[in-house]
C-alpha positions as CSV (number, residue, x, y, z in Angstrom):
1,M,61.9,108.5,80.3
2,K,63.9,111.5,79.1
3,A,62.1,113.7,81.6
4,F,62.9,111.2,84.4
5,Q,66.6,111.3,83.4
6,L,66.6,115.2,83.3
7,V,64.9,115.4,86.9
8,F,67.3,112.6,88.1
9,M,70.4,114.4,86.8
10,L,69.2,117.7,88.3
11,C,68.5,116.2,91.6
12,I,72.0,114.7,91.6
13,S,73.4,117.9,90.6
14,S,71.6,119.8,93.3
15,F,72.7,117.4,95.7
16,F,76.3,117.8,95.1
17,S,76.0,121.5,94.9
18,W,74.4,121.4,98.4
19,L,77.2,119.3,99.7
20,Q,79.9,121.5,98.2
21,A,78.0,124.4,99.7
22,Q,78.4,122.7,103.3
23,Q,82.1,122.4,102.6
24,A,81.8,118.7,103.2
25,L,82.4,117.4,99.7
26,N,85.8,117.9,97.8
27,I,86.3,116.8,94.3
28,S,89.9,116.9,93.0
29,S,91.5,115.7,90.0
30,Y,94.8,116.0,87.8
31,I,95.8,114.7,84.4
32,Q,99.5,114.1,83.3
33,G,100.2,114.0,79.5
34,Q,103.7,112.6,78.9
35,Y,106.2,112.4,76.1
36,Q,109.2,110.1,76.8
37,Y,112.3,109.1,74.7
38,G,114.5,106.2,75.7
39,Q,117.8,104.6,74.9
40,P,117.3,101.2,73.4
41,D,117.3,99.3,76.6
42,A,115.0,101.6,78.3
43,S,111.8,101.1,80.1
44,L,109.1,103.7,79.7
45,K,106.0,104.4,81.9
46,V,103.9,105.1,78.8
47,G,103.0,103.2,75.5
48,D,104.4,99.8,74.6
49,T,108.0,98.2,74.7
50,N,110.7,99.0,72.1
51,E,109.8,97.7,68.7
52,N,113.5,98.1,67.6
53,P,115.8,96.7,70.3
54,D,118.7,98.4,68.5
55,K,117.5,101.9,68.4
56,G,116.1,104.6,70.7
57,F,112.3,104.9,70.8
58,N,109.7,107.3,72.0
59,R,106.0,107.3,73.2
60,I,103.4,109.6,74.2
61,G,100.7,108.6,76.6
62,I,98.7,109.5,79.7
63,R,100.8,108.8,82.6
64,R,98.2,109.3,85.3
65,G,94.6,110.6,85.1
66,R,93.1,110.8,88.7
67,V,89.7,111.9,90.3
68,K,89.2,112.0,93.9
69,V,85.9,112.4,95.8
70,E,86.0,112.8,99.7
71,Y,83.4,113.6,102.1
72,N,84.4,114.9,105.3
73,D,82.0,115.9,108.1
74,G,84.7,116.9,110.5
75,I,84.8,113.5,112.2
76,G,84.1,111.0,109.5
77,T,85.7,110.7,106.1
78,G,84.9,108.8,103.0
79,A,87.2,108.8,99.9
80,V,87.2,107.2,96.5
81,Q,90.0,107.7,93.9
82,I,89.9,106.4,90.6
83,E,93.0,106.3,88.1
84,A,92.8,106.2,84.3
85,N,95.6,105.8,82.0
86,D,96.8,104.2,78.7
87,K,96.9,101.0,80.6
88,G,93.4,101.1,81.9
89,V,91.2,102.1,84.8
90,A,91.7,101.0,88.4
91,F,91.1,102.1,92.1
92,R,93.8,104.1,94.0
93,D,92.1,105.2,97.2
94,L,88.7,103.6,98.8
95,Y,88.7,104.2,102.4
96,I,86.8,105.5,105.4
97,G,88.5,107.3,108.6
98,I,86.9,108.3,111.9
99,K,88.6,111.1,113.8
100,D,88.5,111.3,117.6
101,P,85.6,113.6,118.6
102,W,87.7,115.6,121.3
103,S,91.2,116.9,119.3
104,K,90.2,115.7,115.9
105,R,93.9,115.1,115.4
106,S,93.8,111.2,115.8
107,R,92.2,108.8,113.4
108,L,91.2,105.3,112.5
109,M,91.2,104.4,109.0
110,T,90.2,101.3,107.0
111,G,90.1,100.3,103.3
112,L,92.7,101.1,100.5
113,F,95.2,103.8,101.2
114,N,98.8,104.7,101.3
115,R,101.0,102.5,103.4
116,P,102.5,104.4,106.2
117,F,106.1,103.8,105.5
118,G,108.7,106.6,104.8
119,H,107.8,109.9,103.3
120,E,107.8,109.4,99.6
121,I,104.9,107.0,99.6
122,S,102.6,109.4,100.9
123,Y,104.0,112.3,98.7
124,S,101.4,112.9,95.9
125,S,102.2,112.1,92.4
126,S,100.8,115.6,91.4
127,T,103.6,117.3,93.6
128,L,106.5,114.9,93.1
129,E,109.4,116.8,91.8
130,S,110.7,113.9,89.6
131,P,108.6,111.9,87.0
132,E,108.6,108.7,89.3
133,R,109.1,107.4,92.8
134,A,112.5,106.0,93.5
135,A,113.3,102.5,92.5
136,V,113.1,101.0,95.9
137,I,109.8,102.4,96.6
138,Q,108.5,101.1,93.0
139,Y,109.6,97.7,93.9
140,F,108.6,97.1,97.4
141,F,105.5,99.4,97.5
142,P,104.0,99.0,93.9
143,D,100.9,101.3,93.7
144,E,101.9,102.7,97.1
145,R,98.7,101.5,98.5
146,D,97.4,98.5,100.4
147,L,94.2,97.1,102.0
148,G,94.3,97.6,105.8
149,V,93.3,99.1,108.9
150,M,95.5,102.0,110.5
151,L,95.6,104.0,113.5
152,S,97.1,107.5,113.4
153,L,98.0,109.3,116.9
154,R,98.8,112.8,117.3
155,A,98.8,114.9,120.6
156,N,96.6,118.0,121.1
157,A,97.5,121.0,119.3
158,A,98.5,122.7,122.8
159,S,100.9,119.7,123.7
160,P,104.4,120.4,123.5
161,L,104.5,117.0,121.6
162,N,102.0,118.2,118.7
163,F,104.8,117.8,116.2
164,L,104.8,114.0,116.6
165,R,102.8,111.5,114.7
166,L,102.5,107.7,115.1
167,D,101.0,105.6,112.4
168,A,100.6,101.9,112.7
169,G,98.4,99.2,111.0
170,V,97.9,95.9,109.6
171,F,97.8,95.2,105.8
172,A,96.8,92.5,103.4
173,G,100.5,92.9,101.7
174,N,99.3,92.7,98.2
175,S,99.0,96.2,97.0
176,I,95.8,97.5,95.7
177,N,94.8,93.9,94.6
178,R,92.4,91.7,96.6
179,E,94.1,89.6,99.6
180,T,94.9,86.1,98.5
181,D,96.2,84.6,101.8
182,N,95.7,84.3,105.8
183,R,98.6,86.4,106.6
184,K,98.6,90.2,107.6
185,D,101.6,92.5,107.5
186,F,102.5,95.1,109.9
187,I,103.7,98.7,108.9
188,G,104.4,101.5,111.4
189,R,106.1,104.9,111.4
190,I,107.0,107.6,113.8
191,G,107.4,110.9,112.5
192,A,108.2,114.5,113.5
193,E,107.6,117.7,111.5
194,K,108.1,121.3,112.9
195,E,108.5,124.8,111.4
196,I,111.7,126.7,112.0
197,K,110.0,130.0,112.7
198,N,110.0,131.8,109.4
199,R,113.0,130.4,108.2
200,G,111.7,126.9,107.1
201,K,110.6,123.5,108.4
202,W,112.0,120.1,109.1
203,G,111.0,116.5,109.3
204,L,112.1,113.1,110.4
205,G,110.8,109.6,110.2
206,I,111.6,106.0,111.4
207,S,109.5,103.1,109.9
208,Y,109.2,99.5,110.2
209,Y,107.6,96.7,108.1
210,N,107.2,93.2,109.2
211,G,105.3,90.7,106.9
212,S,105.7,87.7,104.8
213,V,105.5,86.7,101.2
214,Y,103.4,83.5,99.9
215,N,105.5,80.6,98.4
216,P,103.4,78.6,96.2
217,T,106.3,76.0,95.5
218,T,107.8,73.3,97.6
219,E,111.3,74.8,97.4
220,A,112.7,78.2,98.5
221,Y,116.1,79.7,98.3
222,E,118.3,81.8,100.8
223,M,121.6,83.2,100.7
224,H,124.8,81.5,102.2
225,D,127.9,83.7,101.6
226,N,127.5,84.9,97.9
227,R,125.2,82.3,96.6
228,F,121.6,80.8,96.9
229,V,121.2,77.4,98.7
230,R,117.9,75.5,98.1
231,I,115.7,74.8,100.9
232,E,113.1,72.0,100.7
233,K,109.6,72.8,102.0
234,E,107.3,70.0,103.1
235,K,104.4,71.4,101.2
236,T,103.3,74.4,98.9
237,G,102.0,77.5,100.7
238,S,104.7,78.4,103.0
239,F,105.5,81.9,104.0
240,M,108.9,83.7,103.7
241,K,109.7,86.8,105.9
242,R,109.9,90.2,104.6
243,E,111.3,92.9,106.9
244,Y,112.2,96.5,106.2
245,I,113.8,99.2,108.4
246,G,113.4,102.9,106.9
247,F,114.6,106.4,107.8
248,D,113.7,109.5,106.2
249,G,114.3,113.1,106.6
250,Q,113.1,116.6,105.1
251,L,114.5,120.0,105.3
252,S,113.2,123.2,103.8
253,L,115.1,126.6,104.0
254,Y,113.6,130.1,102.9
255,S,116.0,132.6,101.4
256,P,116.1,135.6,98.9
257,I,117.3,133.0,96.3
258,G,114.2,130.9,96.7
259,T,113.3,127.8,99.0
260,T,115.8,125.2,99.0
261,T,114.6,121.5,99.8
262,L,116.4,118.7,100.8
263,R,114.8,115.2,101.2
264,A,116.4,111.9,101.9
265,E,115.3,108.3,102.6
266,G,117.0,105.0,102.9
267,L,115.9,101.5,103.9
268,F,117.3,98.0,104.5
269,G,116.2,94.6,105.3
270,V,115.1,91.4,103.5
271,Q,112.9,91.0,100.7
272,P,111.7,87.6,99.2
273,G,111.1,87.7,95.3
274,I,111.4,85.3,92.6
275,A,114.3,84.5,90.4
276,G,113.5,87.1,87.7
277,S,112.2,89.8,90.0
278,S,112.9,91.4,93.4
279,K,109.2,93.1,93.4
280,S,106.9,92.8,96.2
281,P,103.8,90.9,95.4
282,N,100.7,92.8,93.6
283,Y,99.0,89.9,91.9
284,S,95.3,89.4,91.8
285,D,95.5,85.5,92.0
286,R,97.8,83.2,94.0
287,P,100.7,82.4,91.9
288,E,101.1,79.0,90.2
289,N,103.2,76.1,91.5
290,I,106.0,76.2,89.0
291,P,109.8,76.5,89.6
292,A,109.7,80.1,88.2
293,N,107.5,81.3,91.0
294,A,109.9,79.9,94.0
295,L,111.0,82.5,96.5
296,Y,114.3,84.0,96.8
297,K,115.1,85.8,100.2
298,R,117.4,88.8,99.4
299,P,119.2,91.1,101.9
300,F,118.6,94.6,100.2
301,F,119.8,98.3,100.6
302,G,118.1,101.3,98.9
303,Y,118.5,105.1,99.2
304,F,117.7,108.2,97.4
305,F,117.8,112.0,97.7
306,Y,116.6,115.4,96.3
307,V,117.9,118.6,96.1
308,I,115.2,121.1,94.9
309,Q,116.2,124.7,94.3
310,D,113.3,127.3,93.6
311,V,114.5,130.2,91.4
312,G,113.9,133.3,93.5
313,Q,110.1,134.1,93.5
314,S,109.7,132.8,89.8
315,P,107.7,129.6,88.8
316,F,110.9,127.9,88.0
317,S,112.5,124.9,90.1
318,L,115.8,123.0,89.6
319,V,115.7,119.4,90.5
320,L,118.7,117.1,91.2
321,K,117.7,113.4,92.3
322,Y,120.0,110.6,93.1
323,D,118.5,106.9,93.5
324,S,120.3,103.7,94.2
325,Y,118.9,100.3,94.7
326,D,120.9,97.1,95.7
327,P,118.5,94.2,95.5
328,N,121.2,91.8,97.0
329,T,123.9,93.2,99.2
330,K,125.7,89.8,99.3
331,V,126.3,89.6,95.7
332,T,128.6,92.1,93.5
333,K,129.6,92.3,90.0
334,N,131.0,89.0,88.6
335,E,129.5,87.0,91.5
336,A,126.2,87.3,89.8
337,G,125.6,84.6,87.3
338,A,128.1,82.5,88.7
339,P,127.6,78.7,87.9
340,G,125.6,77.0,90.8
341,S,124.9,80.3,92.6
342,H,121.3,80.7,91.3
343,T,122.0,84.5,91.1
344,T,120.7,86.5,87.8
345,Q,120.5,90.0,86.8
346,T,118.0,90.3,89.3
347,D,120.8,90.5,92.1
348,L,122.7,93.5,90.5
349,S,122.4,96.8,91.8
350,Q,121.2,99.8,89.9
351,S,121.2,103.7,90.4
352,A,120.1,106.8,88.7
353,I,120.9,110.5,88.4
354,G,118.0,112.7,87.6
355,L,118.4,116.3,86.4
356,G,115.1,118.5,85.9
357,V,113.3,121.5,85.7
358,L,109.7,122.5,86.7
359,Y,107.7,125.4,85.6
360,R,104.3,126.3,87.3
361,Y,101.8,128.4,85.4
362,G,99.3,129.5,87.5
363,K,97.9,127.2,90.1
364,H,96.6,124.7,87.6
365,I,99.4,124.0,84.9
366,R,102.8,122.4,85.6
367,L,105.3,121.6,83.1
368,Q,108.1,119.2,84.0
369,A,111.1,118.0,82.2
370,C,113.8,115.4,83.4
371,Y,116.6,113.4,82.0
372,E,117.4,110.2,83.8
373,I,120.9,108.9,83.5
374,N,120.6,105.2,84.5
375,N,123.4,102.8,85.7
376,N,123.7,99.1,86.6
377,E,126.1,96.9,88.0
378,R,128.0,95.0,85.5
379,S,128.9,91.3,85.6
380,S,130.6,89.2,82.7
381,L,128.6,86.4,83.5
382,V,125.2,87.8,83.0
383,K,124.0,88.2,79.3
384,G,123.2,91.9,78.6
385,Y,124.9,93.2,81.6
386,E,128.6,92.8,80.6
387,T,128.6,96.7,80.4
388,D,126.5,99.5,81.4
389,R,123.1,99.0,79.6
390,K,121.8,102.0,77.4
391,D,118.7,103.0,79.2
392,N,118.6,106.4,79.8
393,V,115.3,108.3,79.7
394,L,113.9,111.7,78.8
395,T,110.6,112.7,80.1
396,I,108.5,115.8,79.2
397,R,105.2,116.2,81.2
398,V,102.4,118.6,81.2
399,Q,99.8,118.4,84.0
400,Y,96.6,120.0,84.6
401,Q,95.3,120.0,88.3
402,F,91.7,121.1,89.2
């Protein structure tokens, strides 16, 4: 038996070695170890919640540990990516793609992969200059990925339109979890990216999302002026529309002081969520028919931008990030929590300023430190939000990529 296992492992090893020699198989991985300190009201990305609500707290953990295996024969692609962290193990990518055999620049994909909305969603967590994506992205695109089918179109390399790209597809709308209803969401983006000779590069994009969220109850809520009004449904299992429009832009300039990178993204529209959260669905089972799961349709607006300055030719970069998210643009300050309005802390806006530094040691190791100053909209009618919450966060991370 041991001899059989040894022969089997040798065969597998030889097979992978052969594939890598054919340059068809690519295996990549990165691990992010992290220390975080948060003020009493902070929410950290590693470890458990604060056990002493009146005091600051700290945690260590593995933020991300990912392994991706991709096979590409020039026309077809198959990929599997798995994540392991201190919360468990889950799939992140699981897809196949087929390129057109002529230009090999257009592709049809199906499976579990990044949603084609904006720029930050597809920006790898291993290269992201802040510890986390913007709040509006985390709320509306949890896990960044979704199950679907997407067509990507690009002109031939010799065409004057080769800098344009169209991505469009239909998706289940439930993030990395299994599909739970009959509806499909449409997501599309038109993007442009071009070099500025030897001086830099720029990129622009317009995105659109048209979908729906399943409502398990016989009631729903919509905004009228600055309050929610209850709407009776004839039965459970209705749907409420979600619709986003997004704009993104990127600019990098090369100079003797180092590369200067500017990135900005904004989106607005309507998002159904529950009373306690404006987050998009990413559940494994349809929610129960209980009042807490009734949907509230909110008009929202979110935006964020980065300024990243490399320090000459050194391995250091300085990072400034501003992040703003207003989950309900029709409610401000003391309107939230007003009697009979059905509004809560969920309808209050939030913003953050992130100050960070990156250090790259060789091609495998990256050190990252960031202090995030979080602010929330105040309301004297919402308990715990009468003043700015103490929820600033310090993150120190070491990443090894191979």
